[in-house]
Steps between C-alpha positions, in 0.01 A plus 500: 500500500825482306588852625460404866690268730302354792685550829246329724128422513248499781233237558205530258216725614133491414544627146865450415863496605720790610870499410789740534671534162797688356484662160801364317620806304473752786542281809209661692271289717122494456200311634333271248149368563401221263123449503358185347219548252237250388588544134666734255184704446474574870868597509454741206197664662684535832800651322275757335353597838843508666644760263328777696717406800808619308365855530485498880723765659457528876757466782276256688415278203749262343617596153493233233775467241343266247258211442537201272346158437696175525417138423632245750539160333536316830162569659344641182320811626533834328652752741476877517813651655499828695843666544526756782755636746629245754357486850681606819301408809145391579293726723398200710863423572555859607208484742650189656840666543355809663284284724814347649633842601197715572217260578282686249530677167545875571212733412723700267577189299131413476427855384779491243385165366133596491567838337714352224263212433186717485674731253610200292150351491347836403751515214432142383125528526500822296672293228217242534751249637396273786770298672272210607772324703636758744680331792821549703720302264386721211613819673873559497699728724799691367780605735369858493167387649316531169229234479447361150196310374608220269364189328221682316268268308267540203137390509543220244748321723276529805206315345645150539295410808591131485874571515453754777288267714760226466812709554397778737524362850262620770773703670574686178134602473513684833530845340231445235171689529182295553382566144847420359462141620215481248725655233313831508769770503473878529703795627351433843648149499846660503394729787393196706835329434691814602295521820590139580871570451485805729312300762761224480781753550327643806435161661842341435609583856182360656406192299683197365504429127223242538288739705544779243401269215193389692403861571529604135285206390236571765469865392307384195243323717412747774591865562520434876839330455639825360341719766639282776851502348499877455390555858788287618744691276393828658515370856809278483715636214410867523383550141270799457124490457542694175717227348259230614202687356674503159529120515129477573434682171747286306378165635126520448376152402247648257702661217226759446568638849878484461701812413690535174863612505398846377239528775764414758698809393232723653541351850709727729717213627581389144588860417755486781640179351523661157669807650766278660577368151500844343209399278338756272161342577475698824444825312508696823731754665552464874499816711714502812318528831581803716788439741625197307857549633376450856300198385816343354695566820233336715421196284631153576691323224206306355277809506776701333517246218126530443532881501770477231278273291203732526700810399744332262484791253575767761875556483526688830317219682735237366811701592375565853403137551836378373681732740297344780595153376867597503468559873287192564731262313805642678359441848660226707191390689277242338719447193437127469125517546473790256705312243282194511172690505547814291832503314333360188225763503734792575730401214207464262350835601841665455547361151144601404580856609816501286306380196220752552740798529797439269611868491519581871859500628400541865273197477774291337742591779258405778389184319860379460561570869195291595606215271853523639373461856279208395789333316715530810224349714437221250869410495518499879205260521595300188161576346477467121239772454306437177432869439832640619696277259252523211570643156248775571713619793826462310355680196371784719838552666689480171245735342565753776874475431441555129276802560735662751840372386666825610354508852769378736267461800255277316775293340667448837178361650404299191844344454511396867153348462599305188812378682281345771257356246771356274546205734174368357544284187183632340616861544839413346324389183248784503764773524650378174160501329377846603815704439608511863858393433565790265359744759723352773811535284402855402449596864841354586665689215325834555533513878848361559550747785203361694636215714154368584391474136831342399487239774135410435554475124810282535331257738197487268719429196668224701160334547389560141816364338414141597254512207688476169247714313530768766880485478471565128283805563751628758780460246305684226432785744874525579427392855851368563661837432238665724589260784873563449444878503313470830773276641774742401307797638436337838808290573491664842160340582540135603129415480471643150818321391345174623186560291697600188736201516201272557335637185822454300533141623144414394550666161836328444331163550283581197809580293381840383806713584660624180872509423520878524372476860753242622791725598300770681292242685813310607661816642187589695468153649862490610462846657188380683688202648797720591278755679274245674713187552298398806164495318424140416224607259726733300793259488279210393313698234816658359681165485218332311471784248879516452507123445239528224691787336837323526343204322414730208798731470879475528508875558292456814727230640805727475301793639393283793847357564695824485224747594724814492854611580430507873268202548491137399162345437636156588623611843172688551300182450732298725459761772123480450517123549679542834226738616220262396669161534208364702232601247471217243303714250762773491781244487332321208466827306873577548590145399290535185690819412841334545377200301407722205828696522701178496360414157737759351857371464654847530331558837603172668858619573357813663276285720798286599721799575243644741467167689140437397579127504558514874164667562316255276652202682384652827148535360489137382600377844251730674211416265585138421134400532379771260497329160433823309809673638727195470393435140583862412846502657649161413543582127641844592764352729590244235561777243709699745718197580576434135 
């Protein structure tokens, strides 16, 4: 444990305690599960069994970093520690969140979950690994909607019946198979647990937590409880008979009648679930039905999603369906209801199509258009869409930009989409992690003539620069020079100048402008204020950036004061004040600039000669109740008087 620092620990579970730790040399966070063992011999045997878990390589199964034994002198048990990747979100929590918006978990999400979990169980069972404790809190959800089985156990540690009976509360046993309560585990025990989790997801909009727990416990007693629940799910929630029939096979009380994970793969509905996930277990090639274009045109949105799932590998189907979604998501009628009911599923289907066909430019174009429409709708309704702002979506869009970095049409759509998404804090962090910032800067640099790309990129960089790590990436990619080039190229476009000066302001706050950039940046900002003196956004941004540069460089202060042979920067800023004297934010930015200029003794006489003192006194009187402005100006006036 000397290599790990414990950040926080959760309450002890049935077999041990989960903590989030940081590895001291590298600073990365991991999940540490410390499992108490009866004695050292048990710990050694468990460690020997656990070593096989280090070989696991599957996207839906947690990967383990290392195992080690510790001796705790306080409570005196021997502990076996499992180190794995940290968790993100519990599936049960997700079901609760979706329940608040949609009243039920969407079919597509159930299919995605079921497909990934069946594939994961097939993989584990082929390695002769049985989970034995599968439940919602042991299935994690990444931001890209990848479900990950975690908290794998070894048989030695599951034999302590006395500890389990004491520590495992009745509610925590809800997902255990009937035979598992007697400590008889098999592959089919995991299938029962998975069936319980799926049933809980499906009923979260119909039953309370207590009612769901009661239902799961009653399933072990009498099959009629399950049959009654499934009938209600079909009639009230609209889940298909095919899905319900799968649960009947997974939740057989007698394990001999219950399906294995591998047997589930042969069921047509499970094949659909596997196809949605792009699983190789399907082993089939779908043939398009005759007249599929007409079918796509006539289908409703939910039917169209199912059609895309069924023919996920057919490129022409996906393109045609996405074109239809472009029209649907752009329609004015029914926007709100569609957002709440189907936005999640449309976004997920779109991202699945992008992943399934990475080399199709036409598909990427239509997919980005769909996501752009959805992002616009989500922003209008203030809906934080879990799929739309996931790392899977961000990675797909950035991947499209990387594959087609010379396609102006795609970059224009993708950059505008990322601009809308960058208001989300999670997306801001993700873009730095998946190479999105470099692609944005490259697009800005390579397509300086495209006003739309330049504006979108500058606004996106403005959002991204609030994160210090992102600001560093922007600096390494020469993002500041790219912004300045765009600003110089489009000084005749007020909207673009607003976006560029906003980006420069955000970047200046991080202190990443270099000395060789000071003079050119100063000239551009003064030109922007001179051309657009009535724009409060441009004047405010330019003043803040100039203030930060003046603080760093004497050259900048003289450049700002004298500007050129025909213009005075000081008089320019005083004129700007008179235009925006009723806007406290603009006034404060101008005051900050004068405050920084007054720190240079050689500039004070120039300020006095141009009657800056008179303007500053006027500001103090006008904004006497604004402590920020008054505190900035009082020292300046004192220096000018002396």
